[in-house]
C-alpha positions as CSV (number, residue, x, y, z in Angstrom):
1,M,164.5,39.7,101.1
2,D,163.7,39.6,97.6
3,N,160.9,38.5,98.2
4,Y,160.0,40.6,100.9
5,L,160.7,43.6,98.8
6,V,158.6,41.7,95.8
7,V,155.0,40.8,98.4
8,L,155.7,44.7,99.3
9,L,155.2,45.6,95.4
10,L,152.4,43.4,95.0
11,S,151.0,44.8,98.0
12,V,151.4,48.2,96.6
13,V,150.2,47.3,93.8
14,I,147.4,45.7,95.1
15,S,146.8,48.9,97.5
16,I,147.0,50.9,94.5
17,G,144.6,48.6,92.2
18,A,142.3,48.5,95.4
19,F,142.5,52.0,95.9
20,Y,141.8,52.6,92.2
21,G,138.9,50.1,91.7
22,N,137.3,51.9,94.5
23,T,137.9,55.4,93.1
24,V,136.7,54.1,89.7
25,E,133.9,52.1,91.5
26,Q,133.3,55.8,93.0
27,R,133.4,56.9,89.6
28,I,131.1,54.9,87.7
29,F,129.0,55.2,90.8
30,Q,128.9,59.2,90.6
31,I,128.2,58.9,86.6
32,K,125.5,56.7,86.9
33,N,123.8,59.1,89.4
34,D,124.8,61.6,87.0
35,L,123.5,59.8,83.6
36,L,120.1,59.2,85.7
37,K,120.0,62.7,86.8
38,H,121.0,64.0,83.3
39,E,118.2,61.3,82.2
40,K,115.6,63.0,83.8
41,E,117.3,66.1,82.2
42,I,117.0,64.6,79.1
43,K,113.1,63.5,79.7
44,E,112.5,66.7,80.2
45,V,114.3,68.7,77.1
46,K,112.3,66.1,75.3
47,E,109.0,66.7,76.6
48,V,109.7,70.6,75.9
49,N,110.8,69.5,72.5
50,V,107.9,68.1,71.7
51,E,105.5,71.2,73.4
52,L,107.8,73.8,70.9
53,E,107.1,71.2,67.7
54,S,103.1,71.9,69.2
55,T,104.2,75.6,69.5
56,K,105.4,75.7,66.0
57,K,102.7,73.9,64.6
58,E,99.9,75.8,66.0
59,L,101.9,79.3,65.1
60,K,102.5,78.1,61.7
61,Q,98.4,77.3,61.7
62,V,97.8,81.3,63.7
63,K,100.5,82.3,60.6
64,V,97.8,80.7,57.7
65,E,94.7,81.7,60.1
66,L,96.3,85.5,60.0
67,E,96.9,85.6,56.5
68,S,93.8,84.1,55.8
69,T,92.6,86.9,58.0
70,R,94.8,89.7,56.3
71,K,92.8,88.7,52.6
72,E,89.3,88.6,54.1
73,L,90.0,92.3,55.6
74,A,91.4,93.6,52.9
75,E,88.4,92.2,50.6
76,V,86.3,93.8,53.1
77,K,88.0,97.0,52.8
78,V,87.2,96.5,48.7
79,E,83.8,95.9,50.1
80,L,83.5,99.3,52.3
81,E,85.1,101.0,49.4
82,S,82.5,99.9,46.9
83,T,79.9,100.6,49.5
84,R,81.0,104.3,50.2
85,K,81.3,105.1,46.8
86,E,77.4,103.4,46.0
87,L,76.6,105.8,49.2
88,I,77.7,108.6,47.4
89,Q,75.8,108.4,44.2
90,L,73.0,107.7,46.9
91,Q,73.8,110.9,48.3
92,V,74.5,113.3,44.9
93,E,70.9,110.9,43.4
94,L,69.2,112.0,47.0
95,E,70.1,115.5,45.9
96,S,68.9,115.8,42.8
97,S,65.7,114.2,44.2
98,K,65.0,116.7,46.3
99,K,65.8,119.4,43.8
100,E,63.5,117.8,41.5
101,V,60.3,117.3,44.7
102,I,61.1,121.1,45.4
103,Q,60.4,121.8,41.3
104,V,57.5,119.9,41.5
105,Q,56.0,121.0,44.8
106,V,56.7,125.4,43.2
107,Q,55.0,124.0,40.0
108,L,52.1,121.9,42.3
109,E,51.7,125.3,44.3
110,S,51.6,127.1,41.0
111,T,49.2,124.7,39.4
112,R,47.2,125.6,43.0
113,K,47.0,129.1,42.5
114,E,46.0,128.3,38.2
115,I,43.1,126.3,40.1
116,I,41.9,128.9,42.7
117,Q,41.9,131.3,40.1
118,L,40.0,129.5,38.1
119,Q,37.3,128.5,40.7
120,V,37.3,132.2,41.0
121,E,36.2,132.6,37.5
122,L,33.8,129.9,37.6
123,E,32.0,131.5,40.4
124,S,31.9,134.8,39.1
125,S,31.2,132.7,35.2
126,K,28.3,131.3,37.7
127,K,27.2,134.4,38.6
128,E,26.9,135.7,35.8
129,V,24.9,132.7,34.2
130,I,22.4,133.0,36.9
131,Q,22.6,136.7,36.2
132,V,21.9,135.9,32.6
133,Q,19.2,133.4,33.9
134,I,17.5,136.4,35.9
135,E,17.4,138.3,32.8
136,L,16.1,135.5,30.2
137,E,13.5,135.0,33.0
138,S,12.5,138.5,33.1
139,S,13.2,138.9,29.3
140,K,10.3,135.9,28.9
141,K,8.2,137.4,31.5
142,E,8.3,140.7,29.6
143,V,8.0,139.0,26.5
144,I,4.9,137.2,27.7
145,Q,3.7,140.5,29.1
146,L,4.1,141.8,25.7
147,Q,1.9,139.2,24.4
148,I,-0.5,139.1,26.8
149,E,-0.7,142.8,26.1
150,L,-0.7,142.2,22.4
151,E,-3.5,139.9,22.3
């Protein structure tokens, strides 16, 4: 009977061992499947991580370019302000030049009037000279006439 009990106990232990072994094998198989699934996920995470690193580098480059663009924009603003000041100065100079042109036009008009007056006076003087020449001719004729008469 003791042998039966030992055999029974051994049978129970073997059955438990077989059950446990089968369960362990199933568990190992399940873990392997899980590991394969997780391996794919890990690869995807690694790929995402690589993309993330690449994106971080690109973002840093974009930040550098943005800062460069900001600096250029600041320089353009300074140049624009300088150009605006120059433009204002040119407008002031243009207004001054306009005033000078108007003054020159007024002087030119005054000079034109003086020239016209002088032309009128010249014409009058020419007429007087012609009149004097006529009178002189007439006087010469009279003198010649008188000389002839006196002779």
